[in-house]
Biopython code that builds the backbone (N, CA, C, O; Angstrom):
import numpy as np
from Bio.PDB.StructureBuilder import StructureBuilder

atoms = [
    (1, "MET", "N", (18.259, 54.401, -11.706)),
    (1, "MET", "CA", (18.062, 54.931, -13.027)),
    (1, "MET", "C", (19.211, 54.439, -13.879)),
    (1, "MET", "O", (20.362, 54.820, -13.668)),
    (2, "ALA", "N", (18.895, 53.589, -14.846)),
    (2, "ALA", "CA", (19.922, 52.990, -15.688)),
    (2, "ALA", "C", (19.286, 52.551, -16.987)),
    (2, "ALA", "O", (18.092, 52.745, -17.216)),
    (3, "THR", "N", (20.100, 51.961, -17.826)),
    (3, "THR", "CA", (19.568, 51.311, -19.013)),
    (3, "THR", "C", (19.841, 49.835, -18.865)),
    (3, "THR", "O", (20.744, 49.426, -18.136)),
    (4, "THR", "N", (19.069, 49.057, -19.547)),
    (4, "THR", "CA", (19.290, 47.622, -19.505)),
    (4, "THR", "C", (18.726, 47.014, -20.772)),
    (4, "THR", "O", (17.892, 47.614, -21.451)),
    (5, "ALA", "N", (19.190, 45.820, -21.079)),
    (5, "ALA", "CA", (18.671, 45.105, -22.233)),
    (5, "ALA", "C", (17.192, 44.821, -22.000)),
    (5, "ALA", "O", (16.795, 44.437, -20.900)),
    (6, "ALA", "N", (16.401, 45.006, -23.007)),
    (6, "ALA", "CA", (14.950, 44.934, -22.861)),
    (6, "ALA", "C", (14.453, 43.576, -22.391)),
    (6, "ALA", "O", (13.432, 43.503, -21.708)),
    (7, "HIS", "N", (15.142, 42.508, -22.736)),
    (7, "HIS", "CA", (14.629, 41.187, -22.398)),
    (7, "HIS", "C", (14.623, 40.896, -20.898)),
    (7, "HIS", "O", (14.006, 39.918, -20.476)),
    (8, "ILE", "N", (15.289, 41.711, -20.084)),
    (8, "ILE", "CA", (15.264, 41.475, -18.647)),
    (8, "ILE", "C", (14.512, 42.577, -17.904)),
    (8, "ILE", "O", (14.573, 42.644, -16.676)),
    (9, "VAL", "N", (13.817, 43.424, -18.619)),
    (9, "VAL", "CA", (13.096, 44.523, -17.992)),
    (9, "VAL", "C", (11.614, 44.199, -17.913)),
    (9, "VAL", "O", (11.019, 43.701, -18.869)),
    (10, "ASP", "N", (11.034, 44.487, -16.770)),
    (10, "ASP", "CA", (9.597, 44.368, -16.608)),
    (10, "ASP", "C", (8.980, 45.572, -17.324)),
    (10, "ASP", "O", (9.125, 46.707, -16.870)),
    (11, "LEU", "N", (8.306, 45.331, -18.420)),
    (11, "LEU", "CA", (7.716, 46.421, -19.185)),
    (11, "LEU", "C", (6.330, 46.805, -18.683)),
    (11, "LEU", "O", (5.591, 47.509, -19.371)),
    (12, "ASP", "N", (5.985, 46.355, -17.512)),
    (12, "ASP", "CA", (4.746, 46.789, -16.882)),
    (12, "ASP", "C", (5.138, 47.739, -15.761)),
    (12, "ASP", "O", (5.162, 47.357, -14.591)),
    (13, "PRO", "N", (5.447, 48.990, -16.128)),
    (13, "PRO", "CA", (5.970, 49.942, -15.147)),
    (13, "PRO", "C", (4.907, 50.376, -14.144)),
    (13, "PRO", "O", (3.729, 50.052, -14.295)),
    (14, "PRO", "N", (5.329, 51.106, -13.127)),
    (14, "PRO", "CA", (4.352, 51.643, -12.178)),
    (14, "PRO", "C", (3.307, 52.484, -12.908)),
    (14, "PRO", "O", (3.536, 52.939, -14.029)),
    (15, "LYS", "N", (2.199, 52.679, -12.286)),
    (15, "LYS", "CA", (1.098, 53.437, -12.906)),
    (15, "LYS", "C", (1.335, 54.940, -12.887)),
    (15, "LYS", "O", (0.609, 55.693, -13.535)),
    (16, "LYS", "N", (2.349, 55.379, -12.146)),
    (16, "LYS", "CA", (2.687, 56.802, -12.123)),
    (16, "LYS", "C", (4.166, 56.946, -11.782)),
    (16, "LYS", "O", (4.767, 56.031, -11.218)),
    (17, "PRO", "N", (4.751, 58.089, -12.123)),
    (17, "PRO", "CA", (6.159, 58.329, -11.777)),
    (17, "PRO", "C", (6.347, 58.337, -10.258)),
    (17, "PRO", "O", (5.470, 58.775, -9.513)),
    (18, "CYS", "N", (7.486, 57.854, -9.823)),
    (18, "CYS", "CA", (7.767, 57.799, -8.386)),
    (18, "CYS", "C", (8.031, 59.196, -7.820)),
    (18, "CYS", "O", (8.052, 60.185, -8.553)),
    (19, "SER", "N", (8.227, 59.253, -6.531)),
    (19, "SER", "CA", (8.381, 60.537, -5.836)),
    (19, "SER", "C", (9.646, 61.298, -6.216)),
    (19, "SER", "O", (9.733, 62.500, -5.967)),
    (20, "GLU", "N", (10.622, 60.631, -6.808)),
    (20, "GLU", "CA", (11.872, 61.290, -7.208)),
    (20, "GLU", "C", (12.129, 61.175, -8.709)),
    (20, "GLU", "O", (13.262, 61.360, -9.155)),
    (21, "CYS", "N", (11.113, 60.878, -9.478)),
    (21, "CYS", "CA", (11.283, 60.639, -10.911)),
    (21, "CYS", "C", (11.830, 61.878, -11.621)),
    (21, "CYS", "O", (11.252, 62.959, -11.504)),
    (22, "PRO", "N", (12.934, 61.733, -12.352)),
    (22, "PRO", "CA", (13.508, 62.884, -13.044)),
    (22, "PRO", "C", (12.652, 63.406, -14.192)),
    (22, "PRO", "O", (12.925, 64.483, -14.722)),
    (23, "TRP", "N", (11.628, 62.665, -14.582)),
    (23, "TRP", "CA", (10.725, 63.139, -15.642)),
    (23, "TRP", "C", (9.722, 64.157, -15.116)),
    (23, "TRP", "O", (9.117, 64.887, -15.902)),
    (24, "ARG", "N", (9.537, 64.218, -13.802)),
    (24, "ARG", "CA", (8.574, 65.142, -13.210)),
    (24, "ARG", "C", (9.137, 66.561, -13.159)),
    (24, "ARG", "O", (10.279, 66.775, -12.752)),
    (25, "LEU", "N", (8.326, 67.516, -13.575)),
    (25, "LEU", "CA", (8.736, 68.919, -13.554)),
    (25, "LEU", "C", (8.852, 69.482, -12.142)),
    (25, "LEU", "O", (9.570, 70.458, -11.923)),
    (26, "ASP", "N", (8.164, 68.889, -11.199)),
    (26, "ASP", "CA", (8.186, 69.410, -9.830)),
    (26, "ASP", "C", (9.328, 68.846, -8.979)),
    (26, "ASP", "O", (9.433, 69.172, -7.796)),
    (27, "ILE", "N", (10.164, 68.024, -9.555)),
    (27, "ILE", "CA", (11.283, 67.432, -8.822)),
    (27, "ILE", "C", (12.530, 68.290, -9.028)),
    (27, "ILE", "O", (12.818, 68.733, -10.139)),
    (28, "GLU", "N", (13.251, 68.511, -7.954)),
    (28, "GLU", "CA", (14.488, 69.293, -8.015)),
    (28, "GLU", "C", (15.465, 68.663, -9.010)),
    (28, "GLU", "O", (15.648, 67.445, -9.024)),
    (29, "THR", "N", (16.079, 69.490, -9.829)),
    (29, "THR", "CA", (17.086, 68.989, -10.769)),
    (29, "THR", "C", (18.442, 68.954, -10.074)),
    (29, "THR", "O", (18.624, 69.542, -9.008)),
    (30, "GLY", "N", (19.379, 68.263, -10.687)),
    (30, "GLY", "CA", (20.723, 68.199, -10.145)),
    (30, "GLY", "C", (20.933, 67.089, -9.132)),
    (30, "GLY", "O", (21.993, 67.020, -8.508)),
    (31, "ILE", "N", (19.953, 66.224, -8.955)),
    (31, "ILE", "CA", (20.086, 65.109, -8.012)),
    (31, "ILE", "C", (21.097, 64.087, -8.527)),
    (31, "ILE", "O", (21.899, 63.548, -7.764)),
    (32, "TRP", "N", (21.044, 63.831, -9.830)),
    (32, "TRP", "CA", (21.956, 62.864, -10.442)),
    (32, "TRP", "C", (22.993, 63.597, -11.274)),
    (32, "TRP", "O", (22.742, 64.702, -11.755)),
    (33, "PRO", "N", (24.150, 62.989, -11.445)),
    (33, "PRO", "CA", (25.207, 63.646, -12.234)),
    (33, "PRO", "C", (24.801, 63.802, -13.703)),
    (33, "PRO", "O", (24.073, 62.977, -14.255)),
    (34, "ILE", "N", (25.280, 64.860, -14.304)),
    (34, "ILE", "CA", (25.008, 65.131, -15.720)),
    (34, "ILE", "C", (25.406, 63.940, -16.585)),
    (34, "ILE", "O", (24.718, 63.608, -17.550)),
    (35, "GLU", "N", (26.508, 63.305, -16.239)),
    (35, "GLU", "CA", (27.009, 62.163, -17.022)),
    (35, "GLU", "C", (25.967, 61.048, -17.113)),
    (35, "GLU", "O", (25.897, 60.339, -18.117)),
    (36, "LYS", "N", (25.165, 60.897, -16.068)),
    (36, "LYS", "CA", (24.129, 59.860, -16.082)),
    (36, "LYS", "C", (23.086, 60.162, -17.157)),
    (36, "LYS", "O", (22.632, 59.260, -17.861)),
    (37, "PHE", "N", (22.712, 61.431, -17.280)),
    (37, "PHE", "CA", (21.737, 61.803, -18.301)),
    (37, "PHE", "C", (22.329, 61.682, -19.698)),
    (37, "PHE", "O", (21.615, 61.352, -20.645)),
    (38, "VAL", "N", (23.619, 61.944, -19.839)),
    (38, "VAL", "CA", (24.289, 61.751, -21.131)),
    (38, "VAL", "C", (24.270, 60.267, -21.484)),
    (38, "VAL", "O", (23.952, 59.895, -22.613)),
    (39, "GLU", "N", (24.610, 59.430, -20.520)),
    (39, "GLU", "CA", (24.620, 57.982, -20.730)),
    (39, "GLU", "C", (23.244, 57.458, -21.150)),
    (39, "GLU", "O", (23.140, 56.569, -21.996)),
    (40, "LEU", "N", (22.204, 58.013, -20.557)),
    (40, "LEU", "CA", (20.849, 57.533, -20.809)),
    (40, "LEU", "C", (20.229, 58.067, -22.103)),
    (40, "LEU", "O", (19.130, 57.656, -22.475)),
    (41, "THR", "N", (20.927, 58.982, -22.795)),
    (41, "THR", "CA", (20.358, 59.513, -24.041)),
    (41, "THR", "C", (20.042, 58.402, -25.027)),
    (41, "THR", "O", (19.092, 58.518, -25.802)),
    (42, "ARG", "N", (20.814, 57.338, -25.013)),
    (42, "ARG", "CA", (20.589, 56.268, -25.998)),
    (42, "ARG", "C", (19.222, 55.611, -25.856)),
    (42, "ARG", "O", (18.772, 54.931, -26.779)),
    (43, "THR", "N", (18.551, 55.797, -24.721)),
    (43, "THR", "CA", (17.201, 55.252, -24.582)),
    (43, "THR", "C", (16.197, 56.035, -25.425)),
    (43, "THR", "O", (15.108, 55.543, -25.720)),
    (44, "ALA", "N", (16.571, 57.258, -25.812)),
    (44, "ALA", "CA", (15.663, 58.124, -26.578)),
    (44, "ALA", "C", (16.021, 58.202, -28.057)),
    (44, "ALA", "O", (15.445, 58.997, -28.799)),
    (45, "TYR", "N", (16.969, 57.381, -28.481)),
    (45, "TYR", "CA", (17.328, 57.361, -29.902)),
    (45, "TYR", "C", (16.274, 56.588, -30.677)),
    (45, "TYR", "O", (15.642, 55.677, -30.142)),
    (46, "ASP", "N", (16.089, 56.951, -31.925)),
    (46, "ASP", "CA", (15.123, 56.284, -32.781)),
    (46, "ASP", "C", (15.422, 54.788, -32.846)),
    (46, "ASP", "O", (16.544, 54.380, -33.149)),
    (47, "MET", "N", (14.424, 53.992, -32.561)),
    (47, "MET", "CA", (14.478, 52.537, -32.599)),
    (47, "MET", "C", (15.474, 51.938, -31.597)),
    (47, "MET", "O", (16.029, 50.866, -31.837)),
    (48, "SER", "N", (15.692, 52.618, -30.503)),
    (48, "SER", "CA", (16.561, 52.094, -29.453)),
    (48, "SER", "C", (15.950, 50.849, -28.838)),
    (48, "SER", "O", (14.731, 50.736, -28.715)),
    (49, "ASP", "N", (16.810, 49.915, -28.453)),
    (49, "ASP", "CA", (16.318, 48.744, -27.722)),
    (49, "ASP", "C", (16.703, 48.825, -26.249)),
    (49, "ASP", "O", (16.546, 47.856, -25.507)),
    (50, "GLN", "N", (17.204, 49.974, -25.831)),
    (50, "GLN", "CA", (17.575, 50.214, -24.438)),
    (50, "GLN", "C", (16.408, 50.884, -23.712)),
    (50, "GLN", "O", (15.741, 51.758, -24.265)),
    (51, "ILE", "N", (16.173, 50.472, -22.490)),
    (51, "ILE", "CA", (15.058, 50.976, -21.689)),
    (51, "ILE", "C", (15.590, 51.819, -20.540)),
    (51, "ILE", "O", (16.544, 51.434, -19.864)),
    (52, "PHE", "N", (14.972, 52.960, -20.327)),
    (52, "PHE", "CA", (15.262, 53.821, -19.177)),
    (52, "PHE", "C", (14.551, 53.180, -17.991)),
    (52, "PHE", "O", (13.322, 53.125, -17.955)),
    (53, "THR", "N", (15.320, 52.699, -17.028)),
    (53, "THR", "CA", (14.718, 51.993, -15.910)),
    (53, "THR", "C", (14.520, 52.908, -14.708)),
    (53, "THR", "O", (15.203, 53.921, -14.555)),
    (54, "CYS", "N", (13.585, 52.532, -13.872)),
    (54, "CYS", "CA", (13.290, 53.288, -12.654)),
    (54, "CYS", "C", (14.456, 53.164, -11.681)),
    (54, "CYS", "O", (14.964, 52.068, -11.442)),
    (55, "HIS", "N", (14.874, 54.290, -11.126)),
    (55, "HIS", "CA", (16.004, 54.270, -10.195)),
    (55, "HIS", "C", (15.663, 53.554, -8.895)),
    (55, "HIS", "O", (16.563, 53.209, -8.130)),
    (56, "LYS", "N", (14.407, 53.329, -8.637)),
    (56, "LYS", "CA", (14.013, 52.630, -7.411)),
    (56, "LYS", "C", (13.916, 51.116, -7.609)),
    (56, "LYS", "O", (13.711, 50.380, -6.644)),
    (57, "SER", "N", (14.058, 50.653, -8.831)),
    (57, "SER", "CA", (13.970, 49.215, -9.055)),
    (57, "SER", "C", (15.319, 48.557, -8.746)),
    (57, "SER", "O", (16.373, 49.190, -8.817)),
    (58, "ALA", "N", (15.254, 47.304, -8.411)),
    (58, "ALA", "CA", (16.466, 46.553, -8.077)),
    (58, "ALA", "C", (17.252, 46.216, -9.337)),
    (58, "ALA", "O", (16.669, 45.971, -10.393)),
    (59, "GLU", "N", (18.559, 46.206, -9.223)),
    (59, "GLU", "CA", (19.396, 45.863, -10.381)),
    (59, "GLU", "C", (19.108, 44.459, -10.891)),
    (59, "GLU", "O", (19.229, 44.197, -12.088)),
    (60, "VAL", "N", (18.730, 43.557, -9.998)),
    (60, "VAL", "CA", (18.460, 42.186, -10.421)),
    (60, "VAL", "C", (17.096, 42.038, -11.087)),
    (60, "VAL", "O", (16.851, 41.059, -11.791)),
    (61, "HIS", "N", (16.209, 43.006, -10.867)),
    (61, "HIS", "CA", (14.893, 42.979, -11.509)),
    (61, "HIS", "C", (14.468, 44.410, -11.861)),
    (61, "HIS", "O", (13.570, 44.970, -11.232)),
    (62, "PRO", "N", (15.120, 44.991, -12.868)),
    (62, "PRO", "CA", (14.793, 46.367, -13.234)),
    (62, "PRO", "C", (13.401, 46.474, -13.849)),
    (62, "PRO", "O", (12.930, 45.556, -14.520)),
    (63, "ILE", "N", (12.758, 47.606, -13.609)),
    (63, "ILE", "CA", (11.469, 47.879, -14.237)),
    (63, "ILE", "C", (11.585, 49.177, -15.027)),
    (63, "ILE", "O", (12.379, 50.057, -14.696)),
    (64, "ALA", "N", (10.798, 49.273, -16.053)),
    (64, "ALA", "CA", (10.795, 50.486, -16.866)),
    (64, "ALA", "C", (10.248, 51.651, -16.054)),
    (64, "ALA", "O", (9.353, 51.478, -15.226)),
    (65, "CYS", "N", (10.787, 52.822, -16.295)),
    (65, "CYS", "CA", (10.356, 54.043, -15.615)),
    (65, "CYS", "C", (9.026, 54.514, -16.206)),
    (65, "CYS", "O", (8.873, 54.581, -17.426)),
    (66, "ALA", "N", (8.069, 54.838, -15.339)),
    (66, "ALA", "CA", (6.756, 55.307, -15.802)),
    (66, "ALA", "C", (6.874, 56.612, -16.585)),
    (66, "ALA", "O", (6.190, 56.797, -17.592)),
    (67, "GLY", "N", (7.736, 57.513, -16.131)),
    (67, "GLY", "CA", (7.939, 58.773, -16.844)),
    (67, "GLY", "C", (8.500, 58.547, -18.235)),
    (67, "GLY", "O", (8.087, 59.200, -19.193)),
    (68, "PHE", "N", (9.438, 57.623, -18.344)),
    (68, "PHE", "CA", (10.016, 57.268, -19.647)),
    (68, "PHE", "C", (8.943, 56.721, -20.576)),
    (68, "PHE", "O", (8.846, 57.143, -21.729)),
    (69, "ILE", "N", (8.141, 55.791, -20.086)),
    (69, "ILE", "CA", (7.092, 55.207, -20.927)),
    (69, "ILE", "C", (6.121, 56.293, -21.382)),
    (69, "ILE", "O", (5.667, 56.284, -22.526)),
    (70, "GLU", "N", (5.807, 57.219, -20.496)),
    (70, "GLU", "CA", (4.832, 58.264, -20.802)),
    (70, "GLU", "C", (5.376, 59.319, -21.768)),
    (70, "GLU", "O", (4.638, 59.781, -22.638)),
    (71, "ARG", "N", (6.646, 59.710, -21.638)),
    (71, "ARG", "CA", (7.160, 60.839, -22.413)),
    (71, "ARG", "C", (8.392, 60.555, -23.274)),
    (71, "ARG", "O", (8.659, 61.295, -24.220)),
    (72, "GLY", "N", (9.141, 59.508, -22.966)),
    (72, "GLY", "CA", (10.405, 59.330, -23.667)),
    (72, "GLY", "C", (10.516, 58.118, -24.551)),
    (72, "GLY", "O", (11.586, 57.862, -25.102)),
    (73, "ALA", "N", (9.447, 57.361, -24.709)),
    (73, "ALA", "CA", (9.564, 56.075, -25.382)),
    (73, "ALA", "C", (8.826, 55.972, -26.710)),
    (73, "ALA", "O", (8.696, 54.876, -27.255)),
    (74, "ASP", "N", (8.344, 57.081, -27.235)),
    (74, "ASP", "CA", (7.570, 57.025, -28.483)),
    (74, "ASP", "C", (8.326, 56.363, -29.630)),
    (74, "ASP", "O", (7.720, 55.685, -30.460)),
    (75, "HIS", "N", (9.625, 56.549, -29.683)),
    (75, "HIS", "CA", (10.416, 56.007, -30.792)),
    (75, "HIS", "C", (11.277, 54.821, -30.359)),
    (75, "HIS", "O", (12.162, 54.392, -31.099)),
    (76, "ASN", "N", (11.020, 54.300, -29.177)),
    (76, "ASN", "CA", (11.807, 53.190, -28.653)),
    (76, "ASN", "C", (11.264, 51.879, -29.217)),
    (76, "ASN", "O", (10.087, 51.559, -29.053)),
    (77, "LYS", "N", (12.128, 51.136, -29.874)),
    (77, "LYS", "CA", (11.709, 49.897, -30.538)),
    (77, "LYS", "C", (11.118, 48.893, -29.556)),
    (77, "LYS", "O", (10.078, 48.295, -29.833)),
    (78, "THR", "N", (11.755, 48.707, -28.439)),
    (78, "THR", "CA", (11.282, 47.729, -27.467)),
    (78, "THR", "C", (9.907, 48.089, -26.938)),
    (78, "THR", "O", (9.047, 47.219, -26.804)),
    (79, "VAL", "N", (9.692, 49.344, -26.641)),
    (79, "VAL", "CA", (8.390, 49.776, -26.130)),
    (79, "VAL", "C", (7.323, 49.636, -27.217)),
    (79, "VAL", "O", (6.213, 49.178, -26.947)),
    (80, "ARG", "N", (7.658, 50.023, -28.418)),
    (80, "ARG", "CA", (6.687, 49.908, -29.515)),
    (80, "ARG", "C", (6.286, 48.455, -29.736)),
    (80, "ARG", "O", (5.109, 48.154, -29.938)),
    (81, "LEU", "N", (7.260, 47.558, -29.698)),
    (81, "LEU", "CA", (6.947, 46.132, -29.859)),
    (81, "LEU", "C", (6.106, 45.612, -28.698)),
    (81, "LEU", "O", (5.207, 44.795, -28.895)),
    (82, "ALA", "N", (6.395, 46.081, -27.503)),
    (82, "ALA", "CA", (5.609, 45.658, -26.335)),
    (82, "ALA", "C", (4.143, 46.062, -26.501)),
    (82, "ALA", "O", (3.246, 45.284, -26.177)),
    (83, "TYR", "N", (3.897, 47.269, -27.001)),
    (83, "TYR", "CA", (2.515, 47.683, -27.267)),
    (83, "TYR", "C", (1.893, 46.812, -28.358)),
    (83, "TYR", "O", (0.747, 46.381, -28.234)),
    (84, "MET", "N", (2.649, 46.557, -29.423)),
    (84, "MET", "CA", (2.128, 45.773, -30.547)),
    (84, "MET", "C", (1.735, 44.360, -30.136)),
    (84, "MET", "O", (0.728, 43.828, -30.602)),
    (85, "PHE", "N", (2.534, 43.756, -29.262)),
    (85, "PHE", "CA", (2.286, 42.376, -28.849)),
    (85, "PHE", "C", (1.546, 42.279, -27.519)),
    (85, "PHE", "O", (1.549, 41.236, -26.865)),
    (86, "ASP", "N", (0.914, 43.380, -27.134)),
    (86, "ASP", "CA", (0.065, 43.434, -25.946)),
    (86, "ASP", "C", (0.803, 43.056, -24.659)),
    (86, "ASP", "O", (0.227, 42.461, -23.749)),
    (87, "LYS", "N", (2.072, 43.410, -24.604)),
    (87, "LYS", "CA", (2.879, 43.189, -23.398)),
    (87, "LYS", "C", (2.911, 44.441, -22.527)),
    (87, "LYS", "O", (3.393, 44.414, -21.394)),
    (88, "LEU", "N", (2.397, 45.524, -23.068)),
    (88, "LEU", "CA", (2.349, 46.795, -22.353)),
    (88, "LEU", "C", (1.006, 47.438, -22.670)),
    (88, "LEU", "O", (0.641, 47.579, -23.837)),
    (89, "LYS", "N", (0.288, 47.818, -21.660)),
    (89, "LYS", "CA", (-1.033, 48.408, -21.839)),
    (89, "LYS", "C", (-0.932, 49.924, -21.973)),
    (89, "LYS", "O", (-0.226, 50.581, -21.207)),
    (90, "ALA", "N", (-1.639, 50.462, -22.946)),
    (90, "ALA", "CA", (-1.699, 51.916, -23.116)),
    (90, "ALA", "C", (-2.562, 52.493, -22.006)),
    (90, "ALA", "O", (-3.693, 52.059, -21.789)),
    (91, "MET", "N", (-2.007, 53.482, -21.304)),
    (91, "MET", "CA", (-2.740, 54.154, -20.230)),
    (91, "MET", "C", (-2.002, 55.432, -19.872)),
    (91, "MET", "O", (-0.849, 55.625, -20.257)),
    (92, "ASP", "N", (-2.664, 56.287, -19.147)),
    (92, "ASP", "CA", (-2.036, 57.514, -18.670)),
    (92, "ASP", "C", (-1.171, 57.166, -17.466)),
    (92, "ASP", "O", (-1.676, 56.705, -16.442)),
    (93, "ARG", "N", (0.125, 57.389, -17.592)),
    (93, "ARG", "CA", (1.050, 57.110, -16.498)),
    (93, "ARG", "C", (1.631, 58.392, -15.900)),
    (93, "ARG", "O", (2.667, 58.344, -15.237)),
    (94, "THR", "N", (0.986, 59.527, -16.124)),
    (94, "THR", "CA", (1.510, 60.776, -15.575)),
    (94, "THR", "C", (1.259, 60.881, -14.075)),
    (94, "THR", "O", (1.981, 61.593, -13.376)),
    (95, "GLY", "N", (0.253, 60.188, -13.578)),
    (95, "GLY", "CA", (-0.097, 60.294, -12.170)),
    (95, "GLY", "C", (-0.602, 61.686, -11.818)),
    (95, "GLY", "O", (-0.656, 62.058, -10.646)),
    (96, "GLY", "N", (-0.973, 62.453, -12.845)),
    (96, "GLY", "CA", (-1.424, 63.823, -12.627)),
    (96, "GLY", "C", (-0.286, 64.830, -12.518)),
    (96, "GLY", "O", (-0.523, 66.023, -12.329)),
    (97, "TYR", "N", (0.938, 64.353, -12.635)),
    (97, "TYR", "CA", (2.105, 65.240, -12.549)),
    (97, "TYR", "C", (2.447, 65.800, -13.925)),
    (97, "TYR", "O", (2.270, 65.125, -14.938)),
    (98, "ALA", "N", (2.931, 67.023, -13.954)),
    (98, "ALA", "CA", (3.453, 67.590, -15.200)),
    (98, "ALA", "C", (4.824, 66.963, -15.432)),
    (98, "ALA", "O", (5.654, 66.898, -14.526)),
    (99, "LEU", "N", (5.046, 66.504, -16.659)),
    (99, "LEU", "CA", (6.305, 65.847, -17.012)),
    (99, "LEU", "C", (7.008, 66.629, -18.115)),
    (99, "LEU", "O", (6.379, 67.379, -18.862)),
    (100, "TYR", "N", (8.316, 66.442, -18.204)),
    (100, "TYR", "CA", (9.041, 67.037, -19.322)),
    (100, "TYR", "C", (8.480, 66.488, -20.623)),
    (100, "TYR", "O", (8.021, 65.347, -20.683)),
    (101, "GLU", "N", (8.521, 67.309, -21.658)),
    (101, "GLU", "CA", (7.948, 66.942, -22.954)),
    (101, "GLU", "C", (8.644, 65.736, -23.579)),
    (101, "GLU", "O", (8.000, 64.878, -24.181)),
    (102, "ASP", "N", (9.966, 65.682, -23.428)),
    (102, "ASP", "CA", (10.731, 64.594, -24.028)),
    (102, "ASP", "C", (12.076, 64.465, -23.315)),
    (102, "ASP", "O", (12.388, 65.235, -22.406)),
    (103, "TYR", "N", (12.864, 63.480, -23.742)),
    (103, "TYR", "CA", (14.143, 63.232, -23.081)),
    (103, "TYR", "C", (15.068, 64.441, -23.169)),
    (103, "TYR", "O", (15.716, 64.810, -22.189)),
    (104, "ARG", "N", (15.123, 65.046, -24.334)),
    (104, "ARG", "CA", (16.001, 66.198, -24.534)),
    (104, "ARG", "C", (15.708, 67.298, -23.498)),
    (104, "ARG", "O", (16.631, 67.831, -22.883)),
    (105, "ALA", "N", (14.443, 67.629, -23.311)),
    (105, "ALA", "CA", (14.061, 68.672, -22.354)),
    (105, "ALA", "C", (14.464, 68.288, -20.931)),
    (105, "ALA", "O", (14.949, 69.127, -20.172)),
    (106, "MET", "N", (14.262, 67.018, -20.572)),
    (106, "MET", "CA", (14.626, 66.574, -19.227)),
    (106, "MET", "C", (16.134, 66.629, -19.019)),
    (106, "MET", "O", (16.607, 67.082, -17.976)),
    (107, "ALA", "N", (16.884, 66.167, -20.012)),
    (107, "ALA", "CA", (18.346, 66.153, -19.891)),
    (107, "ALA", "C", (18.906, 67.575, -19.783)),
    (107, "ALA", "O", (19.789, 67.833, -18.966)),
    (108, "ILE", "N", (18.405, 68.478, -20.591)),
    (108, "ILE", "CA", (18.875, 69.867, -20.556)),
    (108, "ILE", "C", (18.535, 70.496, -19.204)),
    (108, "ILE", "O", (19.355, 71.212, -18.629)),
    (109, "ALA", "N", (17.344, 70.235, -18.703)),
    (109, "ALA", "CA", (16.957, 70.773, -17.391)),
    (109, "ALA", "C", (17.869, 70.250, -16.282)),
    (109, "ALA", "O", (18.057, 70.912, -15.261)),
    (110, "ASN", "N", (18.430, 69.065, -16.486)),
    (110, "ASN", "CA", (19.314, 68.461, -15.499)),
    (110, "ASN", "C", (20.783, 68.724, -15.777)),
    (110, "ASN", "O", (21.653, 68.047, -15.229)),
    (111, "GLY", "N", (21.064, 69.709, -16.632)),
    (111, "GLY", "CA", (22.428, 70.177, -16.796)),
    (111, "GLY", "C", (23.177, 69.758, -18.037)),
    (111, "GLY", "O", (24.305, 70.207, -18.245)),
    (112, "VAL", "N", (22.588, 68.903, -18.884)),
    (112, "VAL", "CA", (23.270, 68.523, -20.119)),
    (112, "VAL", "C", (23.214, 69.719, -21.069)),
    (112, "VAL", "O", (22.130, 70.240, -21.332)),
    (113, "PRO", "N", (24.353, 70.161, -21.585)),
    (113, "PRO", "CA", (24.335, 71.309, -22.498)),
    (113, "PRO", "C", (23.466, 71.031, -23.735)),
    (113, "PRO", "O", (23.482, 69.929, -24.283)),
    (114, "GLU", "N", (22.719, 72.041, -24.157)),
    (114, "GLU", "CA", (21.829, 71.897, -25.317)),
    (114, "GLU", "C", (22.535, 71.370, -26.554)),
    (114, "GLU", "O", (21.944, 70.645, -27.355)),
    (115, "ASP", "N", (23.806, 71.739, -26.707)),
    (115, "ASP", "CA", (24.540, 71.348, -27.917)),
    (115, "ASP", "C", (25.385, 70.090, -27.705)),
    (115, "ASP", "O", (26.274, 69.809, -28.509)),
    (116, "HIS", "N", (25.125, 69.332, -26.640)),
    (116, "HIS", "CA", (25.901, 68.118, -26.397)),
    (116, "HIS", "C", (25.641, 67.122, -27.534)),
    (116, "HIS", "O", (24.488, 66.897, -27.901)),
    (117, "PRO", "N", (26.695, 66.527, -28.090)),
    (117, "PRO", "CA", (26.531, 65.600, -29.215)),
    (117, "PRO", "C", (25.604, 64.417, -28.924)),
    (117, "PRO", "O", (24.955, 63.904, -29.836)),
    (118, "ALA", "N", (25.536, 63.986, -27.678)),
    (118, "ALA", "CA", (24.680, 62.846, -27.349)),
    (118, "ALA", "C", (23.203, 63.155, -27.508)),
    (118, "ALA", "O", (22.396, 62.240, -27.674)),
    (119, "LEU", "N", (22.830, 64.435, -27.460)),
    (119, "LEU", "CA", (21.429, 64.829, -27.600)),
    (119, "LEU", "C", (20.968, 64.900, -29.057)),
    (119, "LEU", "O", (19.768, 64.875, -29.330)),
    (120, "ILE", "N", (21.899, 64.988, -29.973)),
    (120, "ILE", "CA", (21.536, 65.162, -31.389)),
    (120, "ILE", "C", (20.604, 64.045, -31.890)),
    (120, "ILE", "O", (19.599, 64.355, -32.529)),
    (121, "PRO", "N", (20.896, 62.763, -31.629)),
    (121, "PRO", "CA", (19.990, 61.720, -32.147)),
    (121, "PRO", "C", (18.720, 61.518, -31.333)),
    (121, "PRO", "O", (17.878, 60.709, -31.724)),
    (122, "CYS", "N", (18.548, 62.211, -30.230)),
    (122, "CYS", "CA", (17.338, 62.019, -29.419)),
    (122, "CYS", "C", (16.105, 62.430, -30.205)),
    (122, "CYS", "O", (16.108, 63.426, -30.929)),
    (123, "ARG", "N", (15.065, 61.647, -30.049)),
    (123, "ARG", "CA", (13.794, 61.936, -30.713)),
    (123, "ARG", "C", (12.876, 62.621, -29.749)),
    (123, "ARG", "O", (11.746, 62.955, -30.105)),
]
sb = StructureBuilder()
sb.init_structure("model")
sb.init_model(0)
sb.init_chain("A")
sb.init_seg("    ")
for serial, (resi, resn, name, xyz) in enumerate(atoms, 1):
    if name == "N":
        sb.init_residue(resn, " ", resi, " ")
    sb.init_atom(name, np.array(xyz, "f"), 0.0, 1.0, " ", f" {name:<3s}", serial, name[0])
structure = sb.get_structure()
């Protein structure tokens, strides 16, 4: 689970969140350090070009997280452009799992304080 420059990310993410995806409501929280969720807030900023990558993808070939694409990427510039230029197909990527509504909700559930300054610009 990291961010990376969009030009090296496979924007064809898995069809559903993985078994440990932090976007899933049924996954135990507290697996990753709070600092990681603070660091990743920039993926949810308006017109961000940073992509929330799947923690199971290799560093040399990161892929976008299915949960992120489904719930956290509405205002992400790179994702929006990928849809516009038909590089990313619109589909249900929930896999039937309940997901957090947005990045802010997921980060708070994982221990980031509600009033943390990094959450303010999250969309």
